C-alpha positions in Angstrom: 57.1 -16.8 -15.3 54.3 -18.9 -16.6 52.3 -17.7 -19.7 49.5 -16.1 -17.9 48.1 -19.6 -17.2 50.7 -21.7 -18.7 54.3 -22.8 -18.4 55.7 -22.3 -20.6 44.3 -6.1 -42.9 43.7 -4.4 -41.0 42.0 -4.1 -44.5 42.6 -1.0 -46.8 39.4 0.6 -45.7 41.0 1.2 -42.4 44.2 2.4 -43.8 42.6 5.1 -45.7 40.8 6.3 -42.5 43.5 8.8 -41.5 43.0 12.0 -39.7 44.9 15.0 -40.7 46.9 15.1 -37.1 48.1 11.4 -37.4 49.2 12.3 -41.3 51.3 14.9 -39.6 52.8 12.8 -36.9 53.5 10.0 -39.5 55.3 12.4 -41.8 57.4 13.7 -38.8 58.4 10.3 -38.0 59.4 8.8 -41.2 61.1 12.0 -42.8 64.6 10.3 -42.5 63.4 6.8 -43.4 65.3 6.1 -46.7 68.4 8.3 -46.1 69.0 7.1 -42.4 68.6 11.0 -41.3 66.3 12.3 -38.7 62.6 12.0 -38.5 61.6 13.6 -35.1 63.1 15.2 -32.0 62.7 14.7 -28.2 61.3 17.6 -26.5 59.8 21.1 -27.6 62.0 24.0 -28.8 65.3 22.2 -27.3 68.3 23.7 -28.9 70.0 20.4 -28.2 66.9 18.3 -29.4 67.8 14.6 -30.1 67.2 13.2 -33.4 65.4 10.0 -33.6 65.9 7.1 -36.0 63.1 5.1 -37.1 64.4 1.5 -37.2 62.9 -1.3 -39.3 62.9 -5.1 -38.1 65.9 -5.5 -40.3 67.8 -3.0 -38.3 67.0 -4.5 -34.9 68.6 -8.0 -35.4 71.5 -9.4 -34.1 73.6 -12.5 -35.6 75.4 -14.9 -33.7 78.6 -16.7 -34.5 78.5 -20.5 -35.1 80.7 -20.7 -31.9 78.3 -19.2 -29.3 81.8 -18.7 -27.3 82.6 -15.8 -29.7 79.7 -13.9 -29.1 80.2 -10.4 -27.1 76.3 -9.4 -27.3 73.2 -11.4 -28.3 73.4 -15.0 -27.1 76.7 -15.4 -24.9 78.1 -18.3 -23.0 79.1 -18.6 -19.4 82.9 -18.7 -20.3 82.2 -15.0 -21.7 80.3 -14.0 -18.6 83.1 -15.3 -16.4 85.8 -13.5 -18.1 83.7 -10.2 -18.0 82.6 -10.5 -14.3 86.2 -11.3 -13.0 87.8 -8.3 -14.8 85.2 -6.2 -16.4 87.2 -2.9 -16.9 89.9 -4.7 -19.1 87.5 -7.5 -20.8 84.5 -5.5 -21.4 83.6 -5.4 -25.2 84.7 -2.5 -27.4 82.4 0.4 -27.4 81.0 -0.5 -23.9 82.0 2.4 -21.4 79.6 1.7 -18.6 79.0 -1.1 -15.9 78.3 -4.8 -16.4 74.5 -5.5 -15.0 73.5 -8.8 -14.7 69.6 -9.6 -14.1 68.8 -13.0 -13.2 64.9 -13.7 -13.5 65.1 -16.2 -10.6 67.7 -17.4 -8.2 69.8 -20.4 -9.3 69.9 -23.7 -7.9 71.0 -24.5 -4.6 74.8 -23.8 -4.7 74.5 -21.8 -7.9 71.9 -18.9 -6.6 73.9 -16.0 -7.9 77.1 -15.2 -9.8 79.8 -13.9 -7.9 81.8 -10.7 -9.2 85.5 -10.4 -8.4 86.3 -10.3 -4.6 85.5 -8.2 -2.7 82.1 -7.9 -4.3 80.9 -5.1 -2.2 83.7 -2.9 -3.7 83.1 -4.1 -7.3 80.7 -1.6 -8.4 81.7 -2.2 -12.0 80.0 -5.5 -12.2 76.7 -5.9 -10.4 74.2 -8.8 -10.1 70.5 -8.5 -9.2 67.1 -10.5 -9.1 64.7 -9.1 -11.4 61.6 -11.3 -11.6 59.9 -11.8 -15.0 56.7 -10.2 -13.7 58.5 -6.7 -13.9 58.7 -6.8 -17.5 55.3 -6.9 -18.7 51.8 -5.3 -17.9 48.1 -5.2 -18.9 47.5 -2.7 -21.7 44.8 -1.9 -24.3 45.7 -1.4 -27.8 42.5 0.6 -28.5 40.4 -2.4 -29.5 40.9 -4.9 -26.4 42.7 -5.0 -23.0 45.3 -7.7 -23.0 47.5 -9.2 -20.1 51.3 -9.5 -20.3 52.0 -6.9 -23.0 55.0 -4.5 -23.4 55.8 -2.0 -20.4 54.8 1.5 -21.1 57.3 4.2 -20.8 57.2 5.2 -17.1 57.4 1.5 -16.2 60.7 0.9 -18.4 62.1 3.8 -16.9 61.3 2.8 -13.3 63.1 -0.4 -14.0 66.1 1.2 -15.3 66.3 3.6 -12.3 65.6 0.8 -9.7 68.7 -1.4 -10.9 70.7 1.6 -11.8 71.1 0.9 -15.5 72.6 3.4 -17.9 70.8 2.0 -21.1 73.4 4.0 -23.4 76.6 2.9 -21.9 76.2 -0.3 -19.7 76.1 -3.9 -20.8 73.0 -6.0 -19.6 73.1 -9.7 -19.3 69.8 -11.5 -18.9 70.3 -14.8 -17.1 67.9 -17.5 -16.2 69.1 -18.5 -12.7 67.5 -21.9 -12.2 67.2 -23.7 -15.7 64.0 -24.0 -17.1 62.0 -23.2 -20.4 59.9 -20.7 -18.6 63.1 -18.9 -17.6 64.3 -18.5 -20.9 61.0 -17.1 -21.9 61.5 -14.7 -19.0 64.9 -13.7 -20.3 63.4 -13.0 -23.6 60.8 -10.7 -22.0 63.4 -8.8 -20.4 65.3 -8.5 -23.7 62.3 -7.7 -25.6 61.3 -4.6 -23.2 64.7 -3.2 -23.3 65.2 -3.7 -27.0 61.9 -2.4 -27.8 62.6 1.0 -25.8 65.8 1.4 -27.4 68.7 -0.2 -25.7 71.1 -1.2 -28.8 71.7 -4.9 -29.4 75.2 -4.6 -28.7 74.5 -3.5 -24.9 72.2 -6.7 -24.6 73.3 -10.4 -23.9 71.4 -13.2 -23.0 73.2 -15.9 -21.1 73.0 -19.3 -22.8 71.7 -21.9 -20.4 70.9 -22.0 -16.5 73.3 -21.2 -13.5 74.2 -24.8 -12.8 74.8 -25.5 -16.3 77.5 -23.0 -16.2 79.2 -25.1 -13.6 78.6 -28.5 -15.2 79.8 -27.6 -18.9 83.0 -26.4 -17.1 82.5 -22.8 -17.9 82.5 -21.8 -14.3 83.8 -23.1 -10.9 82.1 -23.3 -7.4 83.9 -20.0 -6.7 81.8 -18.2 -9.5 78.7 -18.4 -7.3 77.3 -16.4 -4.5 74.4 -16.9 -2.2 72.8 -13.5 -2.5 72.3 -11.2 -5.2 73.3 -7.4 -5.0 70.9 -4.8 -3.3 69.5 -2.5 -6.2 70.4 1.2 -5.9 67.0 2.3 -6.8 68.1 5.8 -8.0 65.9 8.8 -8.0 63.3 9.0 -11.0 64.6 10.6 -14.0 68.2 9.6 -13.3 68.0 7.3 -16.5 65.4 7.4 -19.1 64.8 5.6 -22.7 63.6 9.2 -23.8 67.6 9.6 -24.3 68.0 6.9 -26.5 67.5 8.3 -30.1 65.9 5.6 -31.9 62.3 4.2 -32.2 62.2 0.3 -32.1 58.4 0.1 -31.8 58.1 -2.1 -35.0 59.5 -4.9 -32.8 55.7 -5.1 -31.8 53.1 -6.3 -34.2 49.9 -5.2 -33.4 46.4 -7.3 -34.4 46.0 -4.8 -37.2 49.6 -5.6 -38.4 48.4 -9.2 -38.1 45.4 -8.7 -40.0 47.2 -7.1 -42.9 49.6 -9.9 -43.5 47.5 -13.0 -42.7 46.0 -14.3 -45.9 42.1 -14.8 -46.4 42.5 -18.7 -46.5 44.8 -21.1 -44.8 47.3 -21.3 -47.6 51.2 -21.3 -48.1 52.9 -18.0 -47.3 55.9 -18.9 -49.3 57.2 -16.2 -51.3 54.9 -13.6 -49.9 57.8 -11.8 -48.0 56.1 -12.9 -44.6 56.9 -16.1 -42.5 54.3 -16.8 -39.7 55.6 -18.9 -37.1 53.3 -20.4 -34.0 55.5 -21.3 -31.1 52.6 -23.2 -29.6 52.1 -27.3 -29.4 50.6 -28.8 -32.6 47.6 -29.6 -30.2 46.9 -26.0 -29.8 47.6 -25.3 -33.4 45.0 -27.8 -34.6 42.8 -27.1 -31.8 43.0 -30.7 -30.7 43.0 -32.5 -34.2 46.5 -33.5 -33.6 48.8 -34.2 -30.6 52.4 -34.3 -30.3 54.7 -36.3 -27.9 56.2 -32.9 -26.7 52.8 -32.1 -25.4 52.3 -35.3 -23.4 50.3 -37.1 -26.3 48.5 -40.3 -25.7 50.2 -43.6 -25.6 48.4 -44.3 -28.8 50.8 -42.2 -30.7 53.7 -44.7 -29.9 56.9 -43.1 -30.6 55.7 -40.9 -33.5 56.3 -37.3 -33.0 52.8 -36.2 -34.1 49.7 -38.4 -34.4 46.0 -38.0 -34.7 44.1 -37.1 -31.7 42.2 -40.2 -30.2 38.4 -39.8 -30.9 38.1 -39.5 -26.9 40.4 -36.5 -26.8 38.4 -33.5 -25.2 39.8 -30.7 -27.9 38.9 -28.1 -25.1 42.0 -29.4 -23.2 44.0 -27.3 -25.8 42.3 -24.0 -24.8 44.1 -21.7 -22.6 42.8 -18.8 -20.4 39.1 -19.8 -20.8 39.2 -18.8 -24.6 36.2 -18.7 -27.0 38.0 -20.8 -29.7 41.4 -22.6 -30.4 43.4 -22.7 -33.6 45.6 -20.9 -35.7 45.9 -17.8 -38.0 45.8 -18.4 -41.6 49.0 -19.1 -43.4 50.9 -20.0 -40.2 53.6 -23.0 -39.7 53.8 -24.5 -36.4 57.0 -25.6 -34.6 56.7 -26.1 -30.8 59.2 -23.7 -28.9 60.4 -26.6 -26.9 62.3 -28.0 -29.8 64.8 -25.2 -30.0 66.1 -25.8 -26.4 68.6 -28.6 -25.0 67.0 -29.5 -21.5 70.0 -31.6 -20.8 72.1 -28.6 -21.2 70.7 -26.1 -18.7 67.7 -25.2 -21.4 70.4 -23.7 -23.6 69.6 -22.9 -27.3 70.6 -25.7 -29.8 73.5 -25.2 -32.2 73.0 -22.4 -34.7 73.1 -24.9 -37.5 70.2 -26.8 -35.8 68.1 -23.5 -35.4 68.7 -22.7 -38.9 67.7 -26.1 -40.2 64.3 -25.8 -38.5 63.6 -22.5 -40.0 64.3 -24.0 -43.4 61.6 -26.5 -43.0 64.0 -29.4 -42.3 63.0 -32.3 -39.7 65.5 -33.2 -37.0 66.6 -36.7 -36.0 63.4 -37.0 -33.7 61.2 -36.4 -36.6 60.0 -32.7 -35.5 60.0 -29.8 -38.0 57.4 -27.0 -39.3 54.1 -28.3 -40.1 51.4 -26.5 -42.1 47.4 -25.9 -41.8 47.2 -29.6 -43.2 49.6 -30.7 -40.2 52.1 -32.0 -42.8 55.8 -31.4 -42.6 56.5 -28.7 -44.9 59.9 -30.2 -45.9 63.3 -28.5 -46.6 63.3 -25.0 -48.5 59.7 -24.6 -47.7 59.6 -22.5 -44.6 61.3 -19.4 -44.0 62.6 -17.7 -47.2 65.6 -15.3 -47.0 64.2 -11.6 -46.7 61.1 -12.9 -45.2 59.9 -10.8 -42.1 59.2 -13.3 -39.2 56.0 -12.9 -37.0 56.2 -14.9 -33.8 53.4 -15.5 -31.2 52.0 -18.0 -28.9 49.4 -17.5 -26.2 50.6 -14.6 -24.5 54.1 -14.2 -26.3 56.2 -15.8 -23.5 57.2 -19.0 -25.5 57.4 -17.0 -28.6 60.3 -15.2 -27.0 62.4 -18.3 -27.5 61.3 -18.8 -31.3 61.8 -14.8 -31.6 65.2 -14.9 -30.0 66.2 -17.9 -32.2 64.9 -15.9 -35.5 66.2 -12.3 -34.4 69.2 -12.8 -32.1 70.7 -15.9 -33.2 69.8 -16.2 -36.9 69.8 -12.3 -37.7 66.1 -12.6 -39.4 64.0 -9.4 -39.3 61.5 -10.4 -36.7 58.1 -9.0 -35.3 56.3 -10.1 -31.8 52.8 -10.3 -32.0 52.7 -9.3 -28.5 48.9 -9.9 -27.8 49.2 -13.6 -29.1 46.4 -16.1 -29.3 44.9 -14.9 -26.1 44.0 -11.7 -28.0 43.6 -13.2 -31.4 41.1 -16.1 -30.4 39.0 -13.6 -28.0 38.5 -11.2 -30.9 35.7 -13.2 -32.4 31.8 -13.2 -33.1 31.1 -15.7 -30.3 29.5 -15.3 -26.7 31.2 -15.5 -23.3 29.7 -16.9 -20.1 27.6 -13.8 -19.7 25.8 -14.9 -22.8 26.7 -11.6 -24.9 28.8 -11.6 -27.9 32.5 -10.7 -27.6 32.6 -9.1 -30.8 29.3 -7.8 -33.0 29.1 -9.5 -36.5 30.2 -6.3 -38.1 33.3 -5.4 -36.2 36.5 -4.9 -38.4 38.5 -6.7 -35.8 37.2 -10.1 -36.1 40.2 -12.2 -36.5 37.9 -15.7 -36.5 37.5 -14.6 -40.2 41.0 -15.1 -41.1 41.5 -18.2 -38.9 41.1 -21.8 -38.6 39.5 -22.6 -35.3 37.0 -24.6 -33.3 34.6 -22.8 -30.8 34.4 -23.5 -27.2 31.8 -26.4 -26.6 30.0 -24.5 -24.0 29.9 -20.7 -23.8 29.8 -20.9 -19.9 33.4 -21.9 -20.2 34.3 -18.7 -22.0 35.9 -15.8 -19.7 34.7 -12.4 -20.5 37.0 -10.3 -22.4 37.8 -6.4 -21.8 36.7 -5.0 -25.4 37.8 -1.4 -25.4 36.3 -0.5 -28.8 34.8 -3.0 -31.1 34.9 -0.5 -33.8 38.3 1.1 -33.3 39.7 2.8 -36.1 43.2 1.5 -35.3 44.8 -1.0 -33.0 47.7 1.2 -32.5 46.7 3.0 -29.0 49.8 1.7 -27.0 52.4 2.2 -30.1 51.1 6.0 -30.3 51.5 6.3 -26.4 55.0 4.8 -26.5 56.0 6.9 -29.5 54.7 10.0 -27.8 56.6 9.1 -24.5 59.8 9.4 -26.2 58.7 12.5 -28.5 56.6 14.7 -26.1 56.0 17.1 -29.0 53.9 14.4 -30.7 51.6 13.7 -27.8 48.9 16.4 -28.8 48.9 15.1 -32.5 48.7 11.3 -31.0 45.8 12.2 -28.9 44.1 14.0 -31.5 44.3 11.1 -34.0 41.3 8.9 -35.2 42.4 7.0 -38.3 44.6 4.1 -38.8 48.1 5.2 -39.7 49.2 4.2 -43.0 51.5 1.0 -43.6 55.0 1.8 -42.1 56.9 3.3 -45.3 60.1 1.9 -43.7 59.2 -1.7 -44.1 57.9 -2.3 -40.5 
């Protein structure tokens, strides 16, 4: 799956505009925050109502072992998958009582198309392999301000996926595999993980296979006998067989809305060190700088020589860094940039680099080839000047596909509290007091959602190159429409108060 077209505060015045029904909903949702007790129930008047726990970003992390072979959830290796698929009932991790379900986002390379379960495969219903394309894990949705492509699935769509593949989200182990090795397929693994975890699947029931199918053979983790030419046929169970409504957690804090971003992005492009927030742009420095800098990882001109970064040539057309016919290019204030590509090893099936190297990047250190975190002045920040212990990491790219790689490194491997700005720069750059190809302004000057006021950016050289954006409400009181909808899907009793809202919800008192 390509990133839409690429391979790869809110201010206090709005926080005060809170209608009474929304306050009632919030009170119900956060009642058990501090003590870990209940805060809402599924259903209305049910004697056996399920208690919902509202999780924070810190609750939703996973931490890898330094040796990825030791992991039984999070990032796993081919050796672990082989052990599982060959003898699942005796090898499955403690606490897992259901099936092993492997979902490949593409078929693997010739000769390594799909993993083979223990023979005879047809009879082994405890371990199944299915093809689940990346497009199945995203959809276009509105946050109340703007409609954006490639966002989080809604409730009916995630339930449809569970029943299509016969996944029991409370008991099964779900392994997400690349198939053919590529950075875009790692992104797609991440989107599937993101959707499942957001909707409540526990981290201990989710695994991301490190490296593509052929790499599992090349590395010696598997043999030729471990592969098949065909995937299984999904059972396509009746609707309602499985539902995220039966998972008693609210993990919606994984998604950061544009309102959340506006609340943490500083008014000027200054360091965020010590703020408790770490802003990580996963795109190239070419995009981050709106064409003022180039990098070899982005196919920079030969004038850069062997330097990883260099100033853009005077002849470089900065519009070359734009995506999706955007109105501008640049970055949110206070962000640091490190291209997602640095986190993967293309020579090893696009597997994640060792944990120590990922931690080094997040600490601000430079690798052997000279790549590291850069700030808004396009300077390497240096060791100790990037992520700080306890920071909440916010990740994004153009459509938050590339940021699946940075986000998984931060949250799943290193265990840092992490939120994904799902709208990404396609949304952020759109919310501007600039004209599109129709000659109309995308946002009026007095819209509270103007992200251009908290950004470094360069506008498009010609408004005729700017695609029309679907603005839902330039004066919306919040950007939480899809979050409210998703909460209501898991908590039907909250649906009426959600619909009756009208003010911006207060900041998450649980630390989200």
